[in-house]
N, C-alpha and C positions, 0 to 999 in steps of 0.2 A: 514457509520461511517466515519466522516471526521477526519483524523489523522493530527495532527500538530506537528510532531516529527522532530526535527532538527538534521541533521547529518552534522558535520563539515568536510569539504573536504580539505585535505592537498595536495597542489600541489606545487611542486618546480619549480620556475621560473628561477633559475640560468642557465646560458648558459654553460652546461656541454657538453663534447665531447665524443661521442661513435661512430664516423663515420657518424653522421647525422647532421653536423653543419648547414646545410641549412634548417633544419626543425624548425618550430615554434610551440609553444603551444598557441592557440588562444581561447579566452573565448567568448562564445555566451550566452547571458542571456536574460531573459524576464519574463513575467507573464503568467500564465495559471492555470485553474482549481482552482481558488481561492488561489493560492500560487505562488511561483517563480520557475524558472528553471535556471540551470547553466550547460552549456555543454563545456567541454574542448576538443579540437581536436588538434592532432599533424599532421601537414601538411607542405609541402614545397610550397603550392599554396594558398595564402591568397586572391587572386583576386575574388574568387567566394563565399566568406563568406557571403556577403550581400544577395545573391540569395539563399544560403543555409539556412540562418536564415529565410527568407521568406517562404521557403518550410517547415521548422520546425514549424513555427507559424501556417501555414495553416493546417498542419497535427494535431497539438495539438488542434486547434479550432474544427476540425472535430470530434475528439474523445470527447472533452468536450460537444459538442452539441449533442452527442449521449448519454452520460452517466451521465450528471449532473442533479440531482433532483432540483437544484436551477434554472434551465432554464425551464420555464413552458411548452414550446413546444418541449423540447428535446425528443429524442427517448424513454428514460426511463420514462419520465413524461407521455408521451402518452400511454406507456404500463401500467403504474400504474393506469391511468384513464380508461383503457380499461376494461369493465365489462362483455363482452360477453363470458361466460363460454364455453369452447371447440370450440370456433371459432379461426381461425388462425390469428396471428398478425405477419405481415412480419417484419423481422429485417435485419439490415445491417450486413456485414461480421465482422466488428469490434464488434458489439454486440454479434454476434454468438460466436466468439472466446472467449470473456470474459465469456459468459454463460457456455461454455464447461468447462472452468477452475473452475467456480463457482460450477458447478454440482459435479466435481471431489473433490473439497475441502469439500463440504457438506458431501459426502460419507466417505472420508478419516477421517474426524474429528467427525463423527457420530453426526452431527448437531451442534457442537460447533461453526462452522462458517456457517452462513445461510444468503444468500443474501436477503431473504424475511423479514429480521428484520426491515425493514423500518418503519412500524407503531410504533414499540417500540422506535426507535431512535427519531422519532418525539414526541412521548409521553413524553420522558424524556427531550425534549427540545434541542436535539443535531442535529436535521435535519433542513430541509427547512421550517418546520412547528413546532410550539410549543414554549414555553417559559421556559428558564432554571431556575434553583434555586427553583424548586417545585417538591416535591415527589408525584408522581401520586397515586391515590387510588389503594389499593392492588387488588380490584375486577376488575379494568380496566386492570391492568398489567396481571392478570391471564387470562382474556378473550382474550386479544390480543396475549398473548403467545400461547394459544391454537389454534389460527387462523393462525399461521405461518407454514412454512414447504416448503422447496424447492421441495419436492416431489409433490407439487401442481402446479408445472410448468413443462411442457413437451416441449422438443426441437423436432420439427417435420420437416423432410425433409431437414435439414440443412439450412432452410430459414425462419422458423416460430417458434413462441412460442405459447403455448396454456395454458390457465388457467383452473384449476380444481375447483378453488374458485374465485368468482368475487372480493373478498376483497384483494386477494394477491397482494402485491406490492414489489418493489425491491429497495435496497440501495446498490450501487456498490462502495461506497466511499472508502472502504478498499481494493480495488483491481484495481480501474480504473487508479489511478496514476501509479501503477506498469505497467499496460498495456501501458500507454502513454510512459513510459520509454522504454519499449521493442520496440515499434513502432518507436520511435525516433532513437534508436540504429539501427534498421533495415534500416531506411532512410539514416543514415550516411554511413552504409556499401554499400548501393546501389549507393552512390555518391563517392565511392572509398576510404573512410576513414577507416583505419584499427585500429588506436590507438586513443581511445577517452574515455571520461567519461561523462555519462549523469546523472544528478540529477534533480529530480522533487519533490518538497515538501519533501525532505529528503530520497526519494527512489532512488536507484543508480544502474546503470549498468556500469561496467568497461571493456573495451576491449583493448587487447594488452598491451602496456607499455607507460610510460611517455616519454617526450623528452629526459630525462637523462638516459633512459634505465631501470629505476626502475619500480616496480609495482605501480599501483595507490593505495594510502593509504587513508582509510576512517576512520574517527573518530566518535565513538558513543558518543552522548551527555550524560553527567551525569544525571541519571534519578531522578531528584529532582525538585519540583516546583520552578519557578523563577530562574533556573540555566541559566547563560549566554550561548548563542548558541555556543560559542567557547570553552566552558569547556568540555574537552574530558575525558571520562571514560575509554574507550578502543579504540585502533587503530587496524584496520584490513587491510591487504594487499590482494588484490584480482586481478584476471586476467580472463577475459572472463566469468565473473560471475555477478550475481545480489546480492544486499544487501538491505533488507528492515527492518525497525524498527517500532515497535508499542509500545506505552506506555500510562500510565494513568496520567502523571504528567504535561501535557500541557492543556488539555481540560477537565474540571471538575467543579463541584460546591460543596459547603459544606453547610450542614444543621446540626446545633447543634454539630459542630466539626467533623462530619463524611463526608468523601469525596465520591462523586458519580461521577464515571468516565464515559466518552463517550463510553467506550467499554462495550457493552451490551451482556450478556449471553442470546442467543435466546431460550435456553431451559427452563429458569425460568422467563425471562423478566426483570431481575435486572442487574444494572452495576456490573462488576466483583468485587469480594471482597475476593480474595484469596492471596493477598500479592504480586502478580506479578506486577512489576512497569515498566518493559521494556522487550521486546523480539526482538532479531535481528535474521534474517534468511538469510542464503546464499543459493542460488539456481541457476539453469541454466537460469530461467526467473524471471523477476521482478514481473510479474503478479502473479505467484504462490507464490513467497517469500512474497509479500505484503499481500495476503490473509492469508497465513499460519501464519505470525507473529501475526495477529489479533486472529486467532484461538488458538494459543498457549497461548495468554494472558488469554483466557477463560479456557483452559484445565489445566493450571498449569504445574509446572516443571516435575512431575513424569510421568503423562500420556502424556504430550507434548513431552518430550524427548524420551519416548518409541516409539512414532510415528515417530519422526525425524530419529531415529536410524534404523527404518525399511525402510526408503526411500533412494533411490540412489541419490548421488550428492546433498544432502541437509544437511546443518549443522545449529546449532542454539546455541545462548546464551540467557538464561533466567535469569533475575535479580529479586530477591524477596526481599522485604522490611520486615525485621524481627522486633521484639519488640525493641523499643529504636531507631528505624530508621536505624539500621545496614543493609547494602546491601550485600546479599549473591548471589554468581554466580553459575549457573548450566549450564554445557556445554554438548553438544552432543559429541559423540566419536571422531569425526574428526575436531572439531572446534579449530582454532588456532588464538590467538590474541597476540598483542605485549604489 
């Protein structure tokens, strides 16, 4: 599921003094994974920024070539084409780490998040195959929904995947950008940078503080179609945390006045239709936050927040559109917004 959720990032450029006047906030930006990235680093050494950007681009390209279904010879595309049931398919460490989180999310959400949803994503026209603006035949939806299930994939010896069904295929679009954020943050830390903000396609990790000594502040976009990217609904200050947002208001099509979102419920095969328009999740890693935000879109506010409140170091804001277009907010117990 390719999410196109915009999060506006507020960064103060004023030269404020807190005993670190020699430090600068430097922006590194580019394109990756069909979207853009913006990285803000606080440093007193700007000489190595060009080489740092080259390292970032190389790392992001490596992840994209592993997990993009839009690249025909990517690791995930080769796995999806792999039809040898119960034969081992060797995977990279990146792929393994994402699949471990994917398996955890599948179990935690009782199937509301399922990486094997790829056939349905394509069927509804939101993947690398398929044509949007058409409602698939109910019998086809039902057949594909019955063929899904992450339990049909087994992680073996921490190096391989095995299929229990030849037709099983993966879509990691709702978790891969979060993983790319985490790995970029890890790269920055390895290069001695302690204060930074990484944003890829709206998914964010904030470490340390800004140049002015304040926390990084993230703005959640107002969840309405055609809303300008800089229109902020809520602002959140975070430190050493990830923030990911999923929503139905950017990627959808309409038939006879009804909206069909790119967020598919893998349990019934249809786009979500529970009134949830946006979910933001704060967690220790962006990989987990990214996937959980999509899962909560499917689960809805009651079951979704019940799950969040059972998890350590995880908070969430769920926004529901009520009759007449009114937006109603549902918060986990520890969620704080400005």
